[in-house]
DRENPA-3360 file (N, C-alpha, C; in nm, 2 decimals, always signed):
BEGIN
1 = MYDSEDDF = -6.11/-1.37/+3.45/-6.01/-1.32/+3.60/-6.07/-1.34/+3.72 ~ -6.00/-1.44/+3.81/-6.01/-1.42/+3.98/-5.98/-1.28/+4.06 ~ -6.05/-1.25/+4.09/-5.97/-1.11/+4.19/-6.03/-1.11/+4.32 ~ -6.10/-1.22/+4.37/-6.13/-1.22/+4.51/-6.07/-1.31/+4.59 ~ -6.02/-1.32/+4.69/-5.99/-1.44/+4.76/-6.08/-1.55/+4.79 ~ -6.23/-1.52/+4.78/-6.28/-1.66/+4.80/-6.30/-1.77/+4.66 ~ -6.24/-1.70/+4.55/-6.23/-1.79/+4.43/-6.14/-1.91/+4.47 ~ -6.05/-1.87/+4.51/-5.94/-1.99/+4.51/-5.89/-2.03/+4.70;
9 = GVGVAPKR = -5.92/-1.95/+4.78/-5.91/-1.92/+4.91/-5.75/-1.92/+4.97 ~ -5.71/-1.81/+4.88/-5.57/-1.79/+4.88/-5.58/-1.64/+4.95 ~ -5.51/-1.60/+5.08/-5.48/-1.48/+5.13/-5.37/-1.42/+5.16 ~ -5.32/-1.30/+5.20/-5.22/-1.27/+5.24/-5.23/-1.15/+5.31 ~ -5.16/-1.14/+5.44/-5.16/-1.07/+5.56/-5.01/-1.01/+5.59 ~ -5.00/-0.90/+5.63/-5.09/-0.77/+5.62/-5.09/-0.74/+5.45 ~ -5.18/-0.65/+5.42/-5.21/-0.59/+5.31/-5.13/-0.48/+5.28 ~ -5.09/-0.41/+5.37/-4.98/-0.29/+5.38/-4.87/-0.32/+5.43;
17 = AFFSSANG = -4.77/-0.25/+5.35/-4.63/-0.24/+5.45/-4.59/-0.08/+5.41 ~ -4.55/-0.06/+5.56/-4.47/+0.09/+5.56/-4.31/+0.08/+5.57 ~ -4.26/+0.17/+5.50/-4.16/+0.20/+5.49/-4.08/+0.31/+5.53 ~ -3.97/+0.35/+5.61/-3.90/+0.47/+5.58/-3.80/+0.51/+5.47 ~ -3.86/+0.63/+5.38/-3.79/+0.63/+5.26/-3.65/+0.67/+5.28 ~ -3.58/+0.73/+5.38/-3.47/+0.78/+5.41/-3.40/+0.65/+5.43 ~ -3.47/+0.53/+5.51/-3.37/+0.44/+5.58/-3.41/+0.29/+5.48 ~ -3.53/+0.28/+5.44/-3.57/+0.18/+5.35/-3.63/+0.10/+5.49;
25 = GASRHLVV = -3.60/-0.04/+5.44/-3.67/-0.16/+5.58/-3.73/-0.30/+5.52 ~ -3.77/-0.34/+5.58/-3.84/-0.49/+5.55/-3.93/-0.51/+5.62 ~ -4.05/-0.59/+5.56/-4.19/-0.63/+5.61/-4.18/-0.76/+5.55 ~ -4.26/-0.84/+5.64/-4.30/-0.96/+5.64/-4.44/-0.98/+5.61 ~ -4.47/-1.09/+5.55/-4.61/-1.10/+5.49/-4.65/-1.28/+5.48 ~ -4.76/-1.31/+5.50/-4.80/-1.46/+5.50/-4.89/-1.46/+5.41 ~ -4.86/-1.56/+5.30/-4.95/-1.61/+5.17/-4.98/-1.79/+5.23 ~ -5.13/-1.75/+5.26/-5.20/-1.89/+5.32/-5.32/-1.94/+5.19;
33 = NGSSERMA = -5.28/-2.05/+5.19/-5.37/-2.15/+5.04/-5.46/-2.21/+5.17 ~ -5.59/-2.15/+5.17/-5.71/-2.16/+5.25/-5.79/-2.31/+5.15 ~ -5.76/-2.29/+5.03/-5.84/-2.41/+4.95/-5.81/-2.56/+4.97 ~ -5.88/-2.62/+4.87/-5.85/-2.76/+4.88/-5.72/-2.78/+4.76 ~ -5.69/-2.74/+4.67/-5.63/-2.78/+4.58/-5.48/-2.72/+4.60 ~ -5.36/-2.73/+4.52/-5.23/-2.70/+4.52/-5.23/-2.59/+4.44 ~ -5.16/-2.46/+4.48/-5.14/-2.34/+4.41/-5.01/-2.31/+4.35 ~ -5.00/-2.25/+4.27/-4.87/-2.16/+4.23/-4.91/-2.01/+4.25;
41 = VKVKCSNN = -4.76/-1.98/+4.30/-4.79/-1.82/+4.33/-4.65/-1.78/+4.27 ~ -4.71/-1.67/+4.20/-4.59/-1.56/+4.12/-4.61/-1.43/+4.16 ~ -4.47/-1.35/+4.24/-4.47/-1.23/+4.30/-4.41/-1.13/+4.20 ~ -4.49/-1.01/+4.15/-4.44/-0.91/+4.09/-4.47/-0.78/+4.15 ~ -4.36/-0.70/+4.10/-4.33/-0.55/+4.21/-4.36/-0.44/+4.09 ~ -4.42/-0.30/+4.13/-4.42/-0.22/+4.04/-4.31/-0.12/+4.01 ~ -4.24/-0.17/+4.14/-4.07/-0.12/+4.13/-3.96/-0.18/+4.15 ~ -3.91/-0.27/+4.09/-3.81/-0.37/+4.12/-3.67/-0.27/+4.14;
49 = RLFRISPV = -3.67/-0.13/+4.13/-3.54/-0.10/+4.15/-3.53/-0.05/+4.30 ~ -3.61/-0.06/+4.40/-3.63/-0.01/+4.50/-3.66/-0.14/+4.62 ~ -3.73/-0.21/+4.54/-3.76/-0.33/+4.64/-3.69/-0.45/+4.60 ~ -3.69/-0.59/+4.67/-3.65/-0.69/+4.65/-3.74/-0.78/+4.72 ~ -3.77/-0.89/+4.64/-3.88/-0.96/+4.72/-3.85/-1.10/+4.69 ~ -3.85/-1.20/+4.83/-3.82/-1.31/+4.84/-3.95/-1.43/+4.88 ~ -3.98/-1.52/+4.84/-3.96/-1.58/+4.74/-4.06/-1.54/+4.62 ~ -4.00/-1.50/+4.48/-4.09/-1.48/+4.38/-4.20/-1.57/+4.31;
57 = FTILDPGC = -4.15/-1.70/+4.33/-4.19/-1.84/+4.28/-4.22/-1.92/+4.42 ~ -4.33/-1.97/+4.43/-4.40/-2.06/+4.53/-4.49/-2.16/+4.51 ~ -4.47/-2.31/+4.56/-4.61/-2.34/+4.55/-4.67/-2.38/+4.70 ~ -4.76/-2.39/+4.69/-4.85/-2.36/+4.83/-4.96/-2.51/+4.85 ~ -4.93/-2.59/+4.90/-5.01/-2.70/+4.91/-5.13/-2.64/+5.02 ~ -5.24/-2.73/+5.01/-5.37/-2.69/+5.09/-5.35/-2.68/+5.22 ~ -5.41/-2.57/+5.25/-5.39/-2.55/+5.41/-5.23/-2.51/+5.47 ~ -5.17/-2.49/+5.35/-5.03/-2.43/+5.40/-4.99/-2.27/+5.37;
65 = AQRLQIVR = -4.86/-2.24/+5.42/-4.82/-2.12/+5.42/-4.72/-2.06/+5.40 ~ -4.69/-1.97/+5.33/-4.53/-1.92/+5.32/-4.52/-1.78/+5.31 ~ -4.40/-1.76/+5.38/-4.37/-1.59/+5.42/-4.29/-1.53/+5.35 ~ -4.36/-1.46/+5.29/-4.30/-1.33/+5.19/-4.23/-1.24/+5.28 ~ -4.10/-1.22/+5.21/-3.99/-1.10/+5.26/-3.97/-1.00/+5.16 ~ -4.03/-0.87/+5.21/-4.02/-0.74/+5.11/-3.91/-0.66/+5.14 ~ -3.80/-0.64/+5.09/-3.73/-0.53/+5.12/-3.69/-0.40/+5.05 ~ -3.67/-0.27/+5.11/-3.68/-0.14/+5.04/-3.57/-0.08/+5.06;
73 = DPGSPGTD = -3.49/-0.05/+4.95/-3.39/+0.02/+4.98/-3.44/+0.18/+4.98 ~ -3.36/+0.26/+5.06/-3.34/+0.39/+5.08/-3.41/+0.46/+4.96 ~ -3.47/+0.56/+4.92/-3.51/+0.63/+4.81/-3.61/+0.75/+4.86 ~ -3.68/+0.80/+4.76/-3.82/+0.93/+4.75/-3.91/+0.81/+4.82 ~ -4.00/+0.88/+4.87/-4.14/+0.83/+4.95/-4.19/+0.84/+4.81 ~ -4.30/+0.75/+4.85/-4.41/+0.73/+4.76/-4.47/+0.60/+4.78 ~ -4.56/+0.59/+4.69/-4.63/+0.44/+4.75/-4.64/+0.36/+4.57 ~ -4.60/+0.21/+4.61/-4.58/+0.10/+4.49/-4.68/-0.04/+4.55;
81 = KVILLYTR = -4.63/-0.11/+4.47/-4.76/-0.25/+4.50/-4.72/-0.39/+4.47 ~ -4.73/-0.45/+4.52/-4.68/-0.61/+4.50/-4.85/-0.69/+4.45 ~ -4.79/-0.75/+4.36/-4.89/-0.83/+4.30/-4.86/-0.98/+4.33 ~ -4.94/-1.05/+4.40/-4.96/-1.17/+4.40/-5.03/-1.25/+4.32 ~ -4.97/-1.36/+4.20/-5.06/-1.35/+4.11/-5.08/-1.52/+4.18 ~ -5.18/-1.61/+4.13/-5.18/-1.74/+4.21/-5.29/-1.82/+4.12 ~ -5.25/-1.96/+4.07/-5.36/-2.05/+3.99/-5.28/-2.17/+4.04 ~ -5.41/-2.24/+3.99/-5.41/-2.40/+4.04/-5.30/-2.45/+3.96;
89 = TTGRNARD = -5.25/-2.59/+4.05/-5.15/-2.65/+3.97/-5.16/-2.80/+4.05 ~ -5.10/-2.89/+3.95/-5.08/-3.00/+4.01/-4.92/-3.03/+4.01 ~ -4.86/-2.95/+3.89/-4.71/-2.96/+3.94/-4.63/-2.96/+4.05 ~ -4.49/-2.94/+4.01/-4.40/-2.90/+4.14/-4.33/-2.79/+4.12 ~ -4.35/-2.72/+4.00/-4.25/-2.61/+3.98/-4.38/-2.48/+3.93 ~ -4.37/-2.38/+3.99/-4.44/-2.26/+4.01/-4.43/-2.18/+3.86 ~ -4.32/-2.16/+3.88/-4.26/-2.10/+3.71/-4.30/-2.16/+3.60 ~ -4.31/-2.31/+3.59/-4.37/-2.38/+3.46/-4.53/-2.40/+3.52;
97 = AFEQSDKS = -4.56/-2.37/+3.61/-4.74/-2.36/+3.61/-4.80/-2.26/+3.54 ~ -4.72/-2.13/+3.59/-4.76/-1.99/+3.49/-4.73/-1.99/+3.35 ~ -4.64/-2.05/+3.31/-4.59/-2.06/+3.16/-4.70/-2.14/+3.09 ~ -4.76/-2.21/+3.17/-4.86/-2.34/+3.12/-5.00/-2.29/+3.12 ~ -5.05/-2.20/+3.19/-5.18/-2.17/+3.25/-5.19/-2.04/+3.13 ~ -5.35/-2.01/+3.17/-5.42/-1.94/+3.10/-5.40/-1.80/+3.16 ~ -5.37/-1.69/+3.15/-5.39/-1.60/+3.23/-5.51/-1.55/+3.27 ~ -5.62/-1.57/+3.17/-5.74/-1.54/+3.25/-5.80/-1.61/+3.38;
105 = QHGRLLIA = -5.70/-1.71/+3.41/-5.74/-1.79/+3.51/-5.66/-1.78/+3.63 ~ -5.57/-1.67/+3.64/-5.47/-1.63/+3.73/-5.57/-1.55/+3.82 ~ -5.55/-1.57/+3.97/-5.61/-1.48/+4.03/-5.52/-1.39/+4.11 ~ -5.55/-1.23/+4.19/-5.47/-1.18/+4.23/-5.49/-1.10/+4.33 ~ -5.38/-1.08/+4.41/-5.41/-1.04/+4.55/-5.28/-0.91/+4.53 ~ -5.29/-0.79/+4.62/-5.24/-0.70/+4.60/-5.19/-0.66/+4.76 ~ -5.05/-0.62/+4.76/-4.99/-0.58/+4.91/-4.96/-0.40/+4.83 ~ -4.99/-0.30/+4.92/-4.96/-0.17/+4.93/-4.85/-0.15/+4.98;
113 = LIAREGEE = -4.74/-0.08/+4.92/-4.63/-0.02/+4.96/-4.59/+0.07/+5.02 ~ -4.59/+0.17/+5.11/-4.62/+0.28/+5.15/-4.47/+0.35/+5.20 ~ -4.39/+0.43/+5.12/-4.28/+0.50/+5.20/-4.29/+0.63/+5.25 ~ -4.27/+0.65/+5.32/-4.28/+0.81/+5.40/-4.17/+0.83/+5.44 ~ -4.15/+0.98/+5.48/-4.04/+1.06/+5.48/-4.08/+1.02/+5.68 ~ -3.94/+1.00/+5.74/-3.97/+0.95/+5.89/-3.96/+0.81/+5.95 ~ -4.08/+0.81/+6.03/-4.11/+0.65/+6.08/-4.17/+0.58/+5.96 ~ -4.12/+0.46/+5.99/-4.17/+0.33/+5.95/-4.31/+0.33/+5.92;
121 = KPNEAEDN = -4.39/+0.31/+6.05/-4.52/+0.29/+6.07/-4.55/+0.41/+6.11 ~ -4.71/+0.48/+6.05/-4.78/+0.59/+6.14/-4.79/+0.55/+6.30 ~ -4.76/+0.62/+6.38/-4.78/+0.64/+6.53/-4.91/+0.67/+6.53 ~ -5.03/+0.55/+6.55/-5.16/+0.59/+6.56/-5.18/+0.67/+6.69 ~ -5.14/+0.65/+6.79/-5.15/+0.71/+6.91/-5.17/+0.87/+6.87 ~ -5.03/+0.88/+6.84/-4.99/+1.06/+6.80/-5.07/+1.09/+6.72 ~ -5.13/+1.03/+6.59/-5.24/+1.07/+6.51/-5.35/+1.10/+6.59 ~ -5.39/+1.01/+6.68/-5.53/+1.03/+6.73/-5.51/+1.17/+6.80;
129 = RNKEDRRR = -5.43/+1.19/+6.87/-5.38/+1.33/+6.98/-5.41/+1.44/+6.87 ~ -5.31/+1.43/+6.77/-5.34/+1.55/+6.71/-5.47/+1.55/+6.62 ~ -5.54/+1.47/+6.59/-5.69/+1.50/+6.56/-5.76/+1.58/+6.68 ~ -5.74/+1.51/+6.82/-5.82/+1.59/+6.92/-5.78/+1.73/+6.93 ~ -5.64/+1.75/+6.91/-5.61/+1.88/+6.93/-5.66/+1.94/+6.81 ~ -5.66/+1.95/+6.70/-5.73/+1.99/+6.60/-5.89/+2.05/+6.63 ~ -5.96/+1.91/+6.68/-6.08/+1.92/+6.72/-6.10/+2.07/+6.84 ~ -6.03/+2.05/+6.92/-6.03/+2.15/+7.03/-6.00/+2.29/+6.96;
137 = RVRLISD = -5.90/+2.27/+6.89/-5.89/+2.42/+6.81/-6.01/+2.47/+6.74 ~ -6.07/+2.40/+6.67/-6.20/+2.44/+6.60/-6.28/+2.47/+6.69 ~ -6.32/+2.41/+6.78/-6.42/+2.44/+6.89/-6.40/+2.59/+6.95 ~ -6.27/+2.60/+6.96/-6.24/+2.73/+7.02/-6.25/+2.83/+6.93 ~ -6.24/+2.80/+6.82/-6.27/+2.95/+6.69/-6.38/+2.94/+6.70 ~ -6.48/+2.86/+6.68/-6.60/+2.88/+6.63/-6.67/+2.91/+6.73 ~ -6.63/+2.90/+6.87/-6.69/+2.95/+7.01/-6.70/+3.13/+7.00;
% end
């Protein structure tokens, strides 16, 4: 099984998506075929109750990219994942390419889906200030 982007030259960015558990939300990702071969891509999700993904199947010609839309409904906080399976193909139908291919020849990419209470994305500046405040308190206590 292929599990490295270097095997086929297929990549995805970003590799993480943050959502508000209370409000849900949407995230866009870019799947890129950096190889010299046509690829079929199939998208699977660990939680189809809360997430909708489009497109589920696509064909990527060499050097081309496809936007992936992930939508999360409100629900409890937690971590899920999207698995992008990809395989070489000469056909025009991605679904048929997966039905006809050997599963051991499928490459895999993962996207982490993180739902937290409150904000969708963690506020890095605030996190850094909180870390610095904790360091100061530790220094004061130890002095």
